[in-house]
C-alpha positions as a Markdown table, in Angstrom:
| # | Residue | x | y | z |
|---|---|---|---|---|
| 1 | Unk | -0.2 | 0.0 | 0.0 |
| 2 | Unk | 2.7 | 2.7 | 0.8 |
| 3 | Unk | 4.5 | 1.9 | -2.2 |
| 4 | Unk | 1.3 | 2.7 | -4.4 |
| 5 | Unk | 0.9 | 5.3 | -2.0 |
| 6 | Unk | 4.1 | 7.0 | -2.7 |
| 7 | Unk | 3.5 | 6.9 | -6.6 |
| 8 | Unk | 0.2 | 8.5 | -5.7 |
| 9 | Unk | 2.1 | 11.5 | -3.8 |
| 10 | Unk | 4.1 | 11.7 | -7.3 |
| 11 | Unk | 1.4 | 12.5 | -9.2 |
| 12 | Unk | -0.5 | 15.1 | -6.7 |
| 13 | Unk | 3.0 | 16.5 | -6.9 |
| 14 | Unk | 2.6 | 16.6 | -10.6 |
| 15 | Unk | -0.7 | 18.0 | -10.4 |
| 16 | Unk | 0.1 | 21.1 | -8.1 |
| 17 | Unk | 3.4 | 22.0 | -9.2 |
| 18 | Unk | 2.3 | 22.1 | -12.9 |
| 19 | Unk | -0.8 | 24.3 | -12.2 |
| 20 | Unk | -0.8 | 26.0 | -9.5 |
| 21 | Unk | 2.7 | 28.9 | -10.0 |
| 22 | Unk | 1.0 | 29.7 | -13.0 |
| 23 | Unk | -2.7 | 29.9 | -11.6 |
| 24 | Unk | -1.1 | 32.1 | -8.2 |
| 25 | Unk | 0.7 | 34.6 | -10.7 |
| 26 | Unk | -2.4 | 34.9 | -12.8 |
| 27 | Unk | -4.5 | 35.5 | -10.1 |
| 28 | Unk | -2.0 | 38.4 | -9.0 |
| 29 | Unk | -1.3 | 39.8 | -12.5 |
| 30 | Unk | -5.1 | 39.8 | -13.1 |
| 31 | Unk | -3.6 | 37.1 | -15.9 |
| 32 | Unk | -0.8 | 35.3 | -17.6 |
| 33 | Unk | 1.4 | 34.6 | -20.5 |
| 34 | Unk | 2.3 | 31.5 | -21.5 |
| 35 | Unk | 4.2 | 30.0 | -24.5 |
| 36 | Unk | 2.8 | 27.9 | -27.1 |
| 37 | Unk | 4.7 | 25.2 | -26.1 |
| 38 | Unk | 4.7 | 25.7 | -22.5 |
| 39 | Unk | 1.0 | 25.3 | -22.7 |
| 40 | Unk | 1.3 | 22.2 | -24.2 |
| 41 | Unk | 4.0 | 20.5 | -22.0 |
| 42 | Unk | 1.4 | 21.6 | -19.5 |
| 43 | Unk | -1.3 | 19.7 | -21.0 |
| 44 | Unk | 0.7 | 17.0 | -21.8 |
| 45 | Unk | 1.6 | 16.7 | -17.5 |
| 46 | Unk | -1.4 | 17.1 | -16.7 |
| 47 | Unk | -3.1 | 14.4 | -18.4 |
| 48 | Unk | -0.1 | 12.3 | -17.5 |
| 49 | Unk | -1.1 | 12.7 | -14.2 |
| 50 | Unk | -4.9 | 12.9 | -14.3 |
| 51 | Unk | -4.7 | 9.3 | -16.5 |
| 52 | Unk | -2.5 | 7.5 | -14.2 |
| 53 | Unk | -3.7 | 8.6 | -10.7 |
| 54 | Unk | -7.2 | 6.7 | -12.4 |
| 55 | Unk | -5.8 | 3.9 | -12.9 |
| 56 | Unk | -3.6 | 3.9 | -9.9 |
| 57 | Unk | -7.0 | 4.2 | -7.9 |
| 58 | Unk | -8.1 | 1.4 | -9.2 |
| 59 | Unk | -4.4 | -0.8 | -8.8 |
| 60 | Unk | -5.0 | 0.9 | -4.9 |
| 61 | Unk | -8.6 | -1.2 | -4.6 |
| 62 | Unk | -7.3 | -4.2 | -6.2 |
| 63 | Unk | -4.7 | -4.1 | -3.6 |
| 64 | Unk | -7.4 | -3.7 | -0.8 |
| 65 | Unk | -9.2 | -6.3 | -2.4 |
| 66 | Unk | -6.9 | -8.5 | -1.7 |
| 67 | Unk | -5.5 | -7.6 | 1.7 |
| 68 | Unk | -8.9 | -8.1 | 2.8 |
| 69 | Unk | -10.6 | -11.1 | 0.3 |
| 70 | Unk | -7.4 | -13.0 | 0.1 |
| 71 | Unk | -5.4 | -12.3 | 3.0 |
| 72 | Unk | -3.5 | -15.2 | 3.2 |
| 73 | Unk | -2.4 | -15.1 | -0.6 |
| 74 | Unk | -2.1 | -11.6 | -0.7 |
| 75 | Unk | 1.4 | -11.9 | -0.1 |
| 76 | Unk | 2.1 | -14.5 | -2.8 |
| 77 | Unk | -0.3 | -12.5 | -5.8 |
| 78 | Unk | 0.7 | -8.9 | -4.8 |
| 79 | Unk | 4.6 | -9.7 | -4.8 |
| 80 | Unk | 7.2 | -6.5 | -5.6 |
| 81 | Unk | 7.3 | -7.4 | -9.4 |
| 82 | Unk | 3.5 | -7.3 | -9.8 |
| 83 | Unk | 3.5 | -4.0 | -8.0 |
| 84 | Unk | 6.2 | -2.6 | -10.6 |
| 85 | Unk | 4.6 | -4.1 | -13.2 |
| 86 | Unk | 1.3 | -2.3 | -12.5 |
| 87 | Unk | 2.9 | 1.1 | -11.7 |
| 88 | Unk | 4.6 | 0.8 | -14.9 |
| 89 | Unk | 1.0 | 0.6 | -16.5 |
| 90 | Unk | -0.1 | 3.4 | -14.9 |
| 91 | Unk | 2.7 | 5.7 | -16.0 |
| 92 | Unk | 3.2 | 3.7 | -19.8 |
| 93 | Unk | -0.5 | 4.3 | -20.4 |
| 94 | Unk | -0.9 | 8.2 | -18.7 |
| 95 | Unk | 2.1 | 9.4 | -20.9 |
| 96 | Unk | 1.1 | 7.8 | -24.2 |
| 97 | Unk | -2.9 | 9.1 | -23.8 |
| 98 | Unk | -1.5 | 12.5 | -22.9 |
| 99 | Unk | 0.7 | 12.0 | -25.7 |
| 100 | Unk | -1.3 | 11.4 | -28.4 |
| 101 | Unk | -3.9 | 14.2 | -27.1 |
| 102 | Unk | -1.3 | 16.8 | -27.4 |
| 103 | Unk | 0.1 | 15.9 | -31.0 |
| 104 | Unk | -3.8 | 16.1 | -32.1 |
| 105 | Unk | -4.4 | 19.3 | -30.8 |
| 106 | Unk | -1.2 | 21.1 | -31.3 |
| 107 | Unk | -1.9 | 20.4 | -35.3 |
| 108 | Unk | -4.8 | 22.3 | -35.0 |
| 109 | Unk | -5.2 | 26.0 | -36.5 |
| 110 | Unk | -5.3 | 28.6 | -33.5 |
| 111 | Unk | -6.4 | 32.0 | -35.5 |
| 112 | Unk | -8.7 | 33.5 | -33.5 |
| 113 | Unk | -8.1 | 35.2 | -29.9 |
| 114 | Unk | -5.2 | 33.3 | -28.0 |
| 115 | Unk | -7.0 | 33.9 | -24.5 |
| 116 | Unk | -7.6 | 30.6 | -22.8 |
| 117 | Unk | -11.0 | 31.0 | -20.9 |
| 118 | Unk | -9.4 | 28.7 | -18.1 |
| 119 | Unk | -6.3 | 28.9 | -15.2 |
| 120 | Unk | -4.6 | 26.5 | -17.0 |
| 121 | Unk | -4.3 | 24.9 | -20.4 |
| 122 | Unk | -7.1 | 21.9 | -20.0 |
| 123 | Unk | -8.3 | 20.8 | -23.4 |
| 124 | Unk | -11.7 | 22.1 | -24.0 |
| 125 | Unk | -10.8 | 26.0 | -23.5 |
| 126 | Unk | -7.8 | 25.1 | -25.9 |
| 127 | Unk | -10.0 | 23.4 | -28.6 |
| 128 | Unk | -12.6 | 26.6 | -28.2 |
| 129 | Unk | -9.2 | 28.7 | -29.4 |
| 130 | Unk | -8.8 | 26.3 | -33.1 |
| 131 | Unk | -10.4 | 27.8 | -36.1 |
| 132 | Unk | -9.7 | 24.4 | -38.0 |
| 133 | Unk | -12.3 | 20.9 | -37.3 |
| 134 | Unk | -11.9 | 19.6 | -34.0 |
| 135 | Unk | -14.1 | 16.6 | -34.5 |
| 136 | Unk | -11.0 | 14.1 | -34.7 |
| 137 | Unk | -9.7 | 15.3 | -31.5 |
| 138 | Unk | -13.1 | 15.6 | -29.9 |
| 139 | Unk | -13.6 | 11.8 | -30.9 |
| 140 | Unk | -10.2 | 10.6 | -29.7 |
| 141 | Unk | -10.4 | 12.0 | -26.3 |
| 142 | Unk | -14.2 | 10.3 | -26.0 |
| 143 | Unk | -12.4 | 7.0 | -27.2 |
| 144 | Unk | -9.3 | 6.9 | -25.2 |
| 145 | Unk | -9.8 | 9.0 | -22.1 |
| 146 | Unk | -13.2 | 8.4 | -21.4 |
| 147 | Unk | -13.2 | 4.2 | -21.1 |
| 148 | Unk | -9.7 | 5.2 | -18.9 |
| 149 | Unk | -11.8 | 6.5 | -16.8 |
| 150 | Unk | -15.0 | 4.8 | -16.4 |
| 151 | Unk | -13.6 | 1.5 | -16.4 |
| 152 | Unk | -11.3 | 2.2 | -13.3 |
| 153 | Unk | -14.4 | 3.5 | -11.9 |
| 154 | Unk | -16.9 | 0.5 | -12.1 |
| 155 | Unk | -13.4 | -1.6 | -11.2 |
| 156 | Unk | -13.3 | 0.4 | -8.2 |
| 157 | Unk | -17.2 | 0.2 | -7.2 |
| 158 | Unk | -17.4 | -3.8 | -8.5 |
| 159 | Unk | -14.1 | -4.5 | -5.6 |
| 160 | Unk | -15.5 | -2.4 | -2.9 |
| 161 | Unk | -18.8 | -4.2 | -3.4 |
| 162 | Unk | -16.6 | -7.9 | -2.4 |
| 163 | Unk | -15.3 | -5.8 | 0.2 |
| 164 | Unk | -18.0 | -4.9 | 2.0 |
| 165 | Unk | -19.5 | -8.1 | 1.6 |
| 166 | Unk | -16.6 | -9.6 | 3.1 |
| 167 | Unk | -16.2 | -6.8 | 5.9 |
| 168 | Unk | -19.9 | -7.5 | 6.8 |
| 169 | Unk | -19.3 | -11.6 | 7.1 |
| 170 | Unk | -16.8 | -10.9 | 10.3 |
| 171 | Unk | -18.0 | -11.9 | 13.0 |
| 172 | Unk | -16.8 | -9.5 | 15.7 |
| 173 | Unk | -17.1 | -5.7 | 15.3 |
| 174 | Unk | -13.5 | -5.0 | 16.3 |
| 175 | Unk | -12.7 | -7.1 | 13.4 |
| 176 | Unk | -14.8 | -5.2 | 10.9 |
| 177 | Unk | -13.6 | -1.9 | 12.5 |
| 178 | Unk | -10.2 | -2.9 | 11.9 |
| 179 | Unk | -10.9 | -4.4 | 8.3 |
| 180 | Unk | -12.8 | -1.4 | 7.0 |
| 181 | Unk | -9.8 | 1.0 | 8.3 |
| 182 | Unk | -7.6 | -0.4 | 6.0 |
| 183 | Unk | -9.9 | 0.9 | 2.9 |
| 184 | Unk | -11.0 | 3.7 | 4.9 |
| 185 | Unk | -8.8 | 6.4 | 3.5 |
| 186 | Unk | -8.6 | 5.1 | 0.0 |
| 187 | Unk | -12.0 | 5.1 | -0.3 |
| 188 | Unk | -12.1 | 8.8 | 0.8 |
| 189 | Unk | -9.9 | 9.7 | -1.8 |
| 190 | Unk | -11.4 | 7.8 | -4.6 |
| 191 | Unk | -14.8 | 9.5 | -3.7 |
| 192 | Unk | -13.3 | 12.9 | -3.9 |
| 193 | Unk | -11.1 | 12.8 | -7.1 |
| 194 | Unk | -14.1 | 10.7 | -9.0 |
| 195 | Unk | -17.2 | 13.1 | -7.4 |
| 196 | Unk | -15.3 | 16.3 | -8.7 |
| 197 | Unk | -14.3 | 14.4 | -12.1 |
| 198 | Unk | -17.4 | 12.9 | -13.4 |
| 199 | Unk | -19.4 | 16.0 | -12.5 |
| 200 | Unk | -16.8 | 17.8 | -14.5 |
| 201 | Unk | -17.4 | 16.1 | -17.4 |
| 202 | Unk | -21.1 | 15.1 | -16.7 |
| 203 | Unk | -22.2 | 18.7 | -16.4 |
| 204 | Unk | -22.6 | 20.5 | -19.2 |
| 205 | Unk | -19.9 | 23.4 | -20.1 |
| 206 | Unk | -22.0 | 26.0 | -21.7 |
| 207 | Unk | -23.8 | 29.1 | -20.3 |
| 208 | Unk | -23.0 | 30.3 | -16.5 |
| 209 | Unk | -21.5 | 26.4 | -15.7 |
| 210 | Unk | -18.5 | 27.4 | -16.9 |
| 211 | Unk | -17.4 | 29.2 | -14.0 |
| 212 | Unk | -19.0 | 25.6 | -12.2 |
| 213 | Unk | -16.8 | 23.8 | -14.2 |
| 214 | Unk | -13.4 | 26.0 | -13.5 |
| 215 | Unk | -14.5 | 25.2 | -9.8 |
| 216 | Unk | -14.6 | 21.6 | -10.3 |
| 217 | Unk | -11.2 | 21.5 | -12.2 |
| 218 | Unk | -9.9 | 23.1 | -9.1 |
| 219 | Unk | -10.8 | 21.1 | -6.7 |
| 220 | Unk | -9.1 | 18.2 | -8.5 |
| 221 | Unk | -6.0 | 20.0 | -9.3 |
| 222 | Unk | -5.1 | 21.7 | -6.2 |
| 223 | Unk | -7.6 | 20.7 | -2.9 |
| 224 | Unk | -7.6 | 16.8 | -3.9 |
| 225 | Unk | -3.9 | 16.7 | -4.1 |
| 226 | Unk | -3.8 | 18.8 | -0.8 |
| 227 | Unk | -6.1 | 16.4 | 1.2 |
| 228 | Unk | -4.6 | 13.2 | 0.4 |
| 229 | Unk | -1.7 | 13.5 | 2.5 |
| 230 | Unk | -3.9 | 14.3 | 5.4 |
| 231 | Unk | -6.3 | 11.6 | 4.7 |
| 232 | Unk | -4.0 | 8.9 | 4.8 |
| 233 | Unk | -1.8 | 10.4 | 7.6 |
| 234 | Unk | -4.8 | 10.6 | 9.8 |
| 235 | Unk | -4.4 | 7.0 | 9.7 |
| 236 | Unk | -0.7 | 7.0 | 11.1 |
| 237 | Unk | -0.6 | 6.5 | 14.4 |
| 238 | Unk | 2.9 | 7.9 | 15.2 |
| 239 | Unk | 0.8 | 11.1 | 13.5 |
| 240 | Unk | -2.0 | 10.8 | 15.8 |
| 241 | Unk | 0.1 | 10.6 | 18.9 |
| 242 | Unk | 2.3 | 13.7 | 17.4 |
| 243 | Unk | -1.1 | 15.5 | 16.9 |
| 244 | Unk | -2.8 | 14.5 | 20.4 |
| 245 | Unk | 0.8 | 15.7 | 21.9 |
| 246 | Unk | 0.9 | 19.2 | 20.2 |
| 247 | Unk | -2.7 | 20.2 | 21.1 |
| 248 | Unk | -2.1 | 19.3 | 24.7 |
| 249 | Unk | 1.1 | 21.4 | 24.7 |
| 250 | Unk | -0.9 | 24.5 | 22.9 |
| 251 | Unk | -4.0 | 23.8 | 25.9 |
| 252 | Unk | -1.2 | 24.0 | 28.7 |
| 253 | Unk | 0.3 | 26.8 | 27.4 |
| 254 | Unk | -3.4 | 28.8 | 27.4 |
């Protein structure tokens, strides 16, 4: 689990360092300038982080499924080689899918106003600036990106159904609580990440809903990476003890 958490942290760092600095400059200066190449590099890194995190969350749900539903076979199945292979697949698909989208988008003719109505170079705002036919890019995004978003969500849902069924079969209350605690953090992260992601692409991006989409984009590019380490840290006993000591020391000072 901690091996996968390390890579989840890398994806979150890529999210924030890729988008937040430019976003803060835009807020302070009422706009910011970005080069053509810089815009597409930002889109590439964003795509890698987004696709890879979707897949990694599915991998982590499979890890929790094995740990709870097949504990005796967990070490045998989830060996270091399989962990590395799963992470390589996440990175590889994220890089490939994002690269295809970036290449196809960069070949568009941008002859209109070069002002992006967003706080980073996302695909939809970029396509709105194109004066050429964007149907091929949209079709490619639907055929590649949509399955890589929905299939992991379906997989996570199915694995957690089996996990909950297994937990309910545990006779003792303490056993059920212990089993649920091993997957509660991951379930919380999945809910926040996929909740904002699905809302972003299900809600129509027309009219006044454009601002709502910007807020949702901000949630999964900035707020979710911010809360992920907090959510997982709350399960760590050492961190809990340190927080209690800090709170107790503050009370004594008061």
